[in-house]
TORROVO-521618 format. One record per residue (C-alpha): x, y, z; residue in one letter. Coordinates in steps of 0.2 Angstrom, whole numbers, plus 5000, padded with zeros to 4 digits. Layout:
TORROVO-521618
XYZA...
This chain:
TORROVO-521618
603652954974M604052854989R603252975002L601452955009T600253095008P600353125027I602353135025Q602153265011V600953365021D602053365036L603553415026I602653565018R601953615035E603653615043T604353715028A602953845029H603153865048N605053895047L605253975030L603554055026G602154015015R603054054999N604353925001V604453784987R604953614992V605553474980R605953294983L607353234973F608553084972G608052894975S606352934984R605653004968T605752824960C604352714965D605352554961T606852594971S607052544989R607752625005G608752785003G608752945012D607553085009I608353224998D607453394999L607753554991L606953705000F606853874990E606354044995T606454214987D606854295004S608554315010V608854215026L609954295040P610854125043N610553985031R611553855042A610453895056E608853875045A609453705039I609753645057C608053705062R607253615047L608253455051Y607653455069G605853495065A605753365051L606453235063T605153285077M603753275064A604253125055L605453025066G607252975064E607652975045R609153015035K608853185028W609853275015D609253455015I609753595002L609153765006L609253904992K608754084997D608854234986A610654264991A611254084987T612354074972P611753954958D612553784959A612453624949K611553534963I610153654963F609953634944E609953444946I608653454961A607553564951N607653474935R607453294942T606453334958G604553324962V603753484969L602853444985L
């Protein structure tokens, strides 16, 4: 996994602050491979709660992650209890690394 322990802690802390302590965060995509270079940071956030506005929550996550870790290319997926299943969530769960 191509994130430092400090980056992982900041991502988890940001998720907990915005989505609650029970949120699960997975890194997926090219950053899970130690031999790859570059690439954006693909994150899946999952919560068993129903969020009133998922789009707003994604924007808040993006902003908070940028403030905590600096300018990066973030790809953020957010699945709450009301989000229908989709292939991308299955792939992120199957191939991702739980942070």
